[in-house]
N, C-alpha and C positions, 0 to 999 in steps of 0.2 A: 538529303535529308534535311540539311541545316538550312538552305535556301528556302525549304518549304515552309519550315518554321518560322524564318525572318518574315516571309511573305505574309503567314498566318497572323502573327502578332502586328504587323503593320496594317493589315486590312481591319483587324479588331481596332486597332487604333483609330482607324478612319470612321469607323462606325459610330464613334462617340459623338454625341450631340448631333444627331441626325445626318450622319454621313460626313462629316467635317471634324477633323482632329482640332481641338481646341488647345492651344499652349496656354500653360500657366502663367499667371500675370504676379509680379512682385509689387504689391500695393503696401502702402502705410496710412495708417489711421492715427491721427494726434488727439491726445485726451486731455489728462492733466497730470498731478502728482501719482506716482506709481501706488501710494496707498489711499488713493480717493476711489470714489465710486465710477468716474468717468473711464478710469483706467481699467476697472473691473469689466465695465460694460464693453469696451473694445476688446477685452481679453475673450469675452463670450461670442463676441462676432467672429473673431479669429478661429474660434475653436469649433463653433457649431454652425456657421454660416458660410465662411469663406471656403472652406474646403471643396463643397459641392459646386462652387462658383468658379472653380478651377483658380483660386487666388491663394498666394501665399501672402497673409496680411500681418504685417508686423506692426505691433502696438507700441506706440512712442509715447512716453511721459513728457509733458511740456509744462510750461509756467501756466497754461490755461486757455480760457476762452479766447480773449484778444490776441493771444500768440497764436492761437490755433488757426484763426480767420486767415493770418498772413501766412503761416506754415501751409495752409491749403492753397492759397493764392499762388505762393511763390516757389514752393519746395518742390524739388524732383521727386516723384514716386508718392507723394502724399496726395491720396484721391479721396479720403473720408477725415472729417473732423466731427468731435462732438463739442457743441456751442450753446453756451447759456443764452437764453432769449435778450435779457436786457443788453449783452454785449453786440448781439447781432443787430438789435433795434438802434442801439447808439451810432453803429455805421451808417444803417438805413437812413437814420436822422439828419447825421452829418452830411451825408450825400445830397439828400433833398435839400439842405440848406445851403448846397453849393460847394460842397468841400471836393474838389477834383480828386485828390487823395483818397479819400473815402469811396468815392462812386467807382474808382477804378478798381479798389479792392472788392467791394460789396456786390457790383453790378452782376458778374458772371457767377456768382454763388447761388446754389440750388438746395432745396430741402429735400431730403430722402423721407424721413419720418420724423414727426414729434415724438419725444421719449417720454419724459416724466418730470415730476417737479423736483428740484432740487432743492433740499432744506438748508437753511443757512442756520449754521449752529454758532452762537455767541458764548464763547467759554470764559469763565472768570474764577477767581479764587473762591474756595468753599467758604471762607470767612468774609467776602465781599460784601458791602452793603447794597450793592447793585442786584437788583433781582429780574427787572424788565430790561428790554432793548431801550426803551424809552428814557432809562436812567443814565445812559453812557456818555451824556454831553460832555463832562470835563474829564473823561478818562483817557488813558494812554492806550491806544488803539493798533492791533496788528491786522491788517486785512489781508495778508497775504503777498506773495511775490509780485512785482509789476508786471503787468501782462496777465494777470490771472482773473477768473471771473470773481473770484472771492474780493480782490482788491478793488474792482469797479462796483460791486454792489456794496461793500462797505462804505465807499464814498458817497455812491449816489444815495443810498438810504440816510446817512447820516445828514447829507444837504437836505433831502426832502424833510427830515423830521425836525431839523434844527434850523433851517434856512441859513445855513452857513457852511463853510468846508470844515473839515477837521483841522485844528490848529496845527501847524507843522511840528512843534514841540511835542505833540501828543501823537503823532503819526509816525507808524514804522512799516517796513516792508520784507519781513522775514518769513523764511519757511515756516510752516507751521509747527514742526518738530522743535525748531530752534525757538520760536515764540513761546510755545509751553513750556519749555524749560525756563525760559525768564519769567514767564507768568508765576511759578511758583519757587523760582530760586532767588533771584536778585531783586524781584519784583519790579523791575523797570518797565514791563507790559501789566496793563490791568485787564485787557480784553483780547482774546484771539478769536478770531472770525474764521471758521471752516465752513466751506460752501462744499457740500457733498451729499448725493441722496442716501437717506437711511438705509441701513446702518452702514455709518461711514467707517471704513476700516480702521482710520486713525483713532478713532473714538471707542468703537465697539471692542478693539483688542486691548483697551486699558484693564489694568486689574482691579478689583473690589477695592483695594487700599486706596485708589485715586479718588474715591469719594471725600476722603479725607483733606483732598487738595484742591479740588475743583467742582463746579456746578455749572449749569448751562441756563442762560436767561431766557425768559418766556417773551412771547411778543403779544401784546394787547391790541385786538384790532378795533376796539372800541375806545382807545385813547387819542384824544385829539391830534396828536403828533403822527399816528398811523392813517390818517385820512388820505394824504397825498401819496404816501408809499404805495397804498392799495390801488392806485390807479395804474400803477405799472406791476406790482408783485402781487402775489397772492399769499395766504397764509395756509399752514399745513400742520398737523398732529403729529408729533414726534412721539413714537410708541415707546412705553418702558421695555418691552420686548426687543427693541432694536439695540437697547444698551442695559441689558439686565444687571451689569456690574456697576451703573452709575444711577440708575433710575428707579424710583419706587412706583411713579405714575405717569400718565401722558401729559404732554404740555404742548402750547401752540407756539410754533416759531414762524417767521416770514419765509417764503419760497419764491423760486423762480423756475420756469420751465427750461427744459434741456431739448436740444435737437441734434439729430444725424444730418450732416450737411455734406455736398459735395459741390463739383464743380460743372459748368455748362459745357462739358465734353461733347464732341462731335466726330472723333475719330473712330472708327468702326470697332477696331480692337478694344478700346476703352469702353465704347458704349455696351458692346455685347457683354463684357465682363460685369459691368454695373447692372444690366440686365438680369444676368445669371444670379447676381447677388441679392438683388431683390427677390427675384423668384424663390432663392433658398432662404431668404429671412422670411418668407411667408411660409414656405412649407415646414420650416423648422422652428415656427414661432412657439408652439406647443414645448418643444424642448427647452429653449431659452426661458420659457416660463417656469418649467418643473426644474430646470437644473443649472440655470444661471443665476445671476444675482437677483436678489429679492425685488428690486426696482421694476424687474421685467413684468412683473404682474401687474404693475400700473400701466404699461405701455398697451396700446391698441393700434390695429392697422387701419382704422378708418379714415385717414388722412382728411381731418376738418379742413375748413376753409382758413387761409392764411391772412394775415394782416397787409396792408399795403406796404409794397416793397419787397415783400417775402413771395418767392415762387417755388413751386414744386419742380423737380427734374423731372421731365416727362416720360424719359423711357423707365424709369424706375416706377413711376406712379402707373404707367400702364400695365407693368407686370404685377404690382401689387395687387391692384384692382382686379386683372383677370384672375389672379390665383384665389383672391377672394371669393370670387364668383363661382369658379369652379368648386370650392370647397362648400359654398352653400348648396350648390346643386347635388352634391355628395351626400349631403347630409340627409338621412332617412325621415320621412315624415311619420309621426307618433301617430299610431291608431287610436281611434277613441273608442273607449268602451262603451258597451250598450247602455250602462248608466250614467255616463256622460252625456250621450246623444239625448237620451230620454230628458235630462235636467236642462238642455240645451246650451252645455258648455261648449261643445263643437259640433261642426257639422258631419 
């Protein structure tokens, strides 16, 4: 009897996924600060997508996008990364300009899915005379830790807006929490830059009393200094509903796209799991949008054309497109009423 039970369980296991047992894979996804949106997106993928792909997905907090590219390229077990578009593009540009190091790092990386726009939050003291991002020229600025997407965008935007780097005396690379303490404490920092899709947990978790101490700067897309940044970045509306403890009305800030990235794997075991991951991502997409971070509502699976030097990962692209095609086929065609046919609204 025992042997029969064992045989039954083994047979059931072998029936999984078309007659072949699929061993679970232990993979990692690199994100950013654990209080940021990238980490929350990674956690959603681990909870709602990875299990059906037979993946045990560990979500790792990191310094940010620049570090994530290197983690994905070189760290054992890291199969996914969330990367800021301008950081990825910086590697592509440097590789195109002849940098062997940048080429070695970026050449084998592949995009699984464009995600959403990451809002860049510029935080100052409530009594600061600064009101717009173009006012920060002589301010002491903390752009986040070295290797983070926030640090890159802070310095890139500053150079684009003012045609000069941030003066070394005004530049710092502290963790966001430490910088905010200095902002309202000893005031050795005037501006703290937080790159995170709204609602950014670090900001949304602030208490109503925080209004007495901080405010957020606006981005004016019509200001002359905004012309060059808008060739690389976009602008986005920060909703008061994202930060009800801080905001009374919506305002505009600068934003940058985020992407889910992997490596150009060709080992059958890894390719198979990534294909199942893409299939599960598509099948569980409604759940992500309903139960995951609000930013999932801005994501779509259309896989638009990428810029030069950016390449989709073919196995996941095929799975997502096949899944979408099946979903469209299953969508029932709405029947026209007699009145609609008479009025010529449908055939």
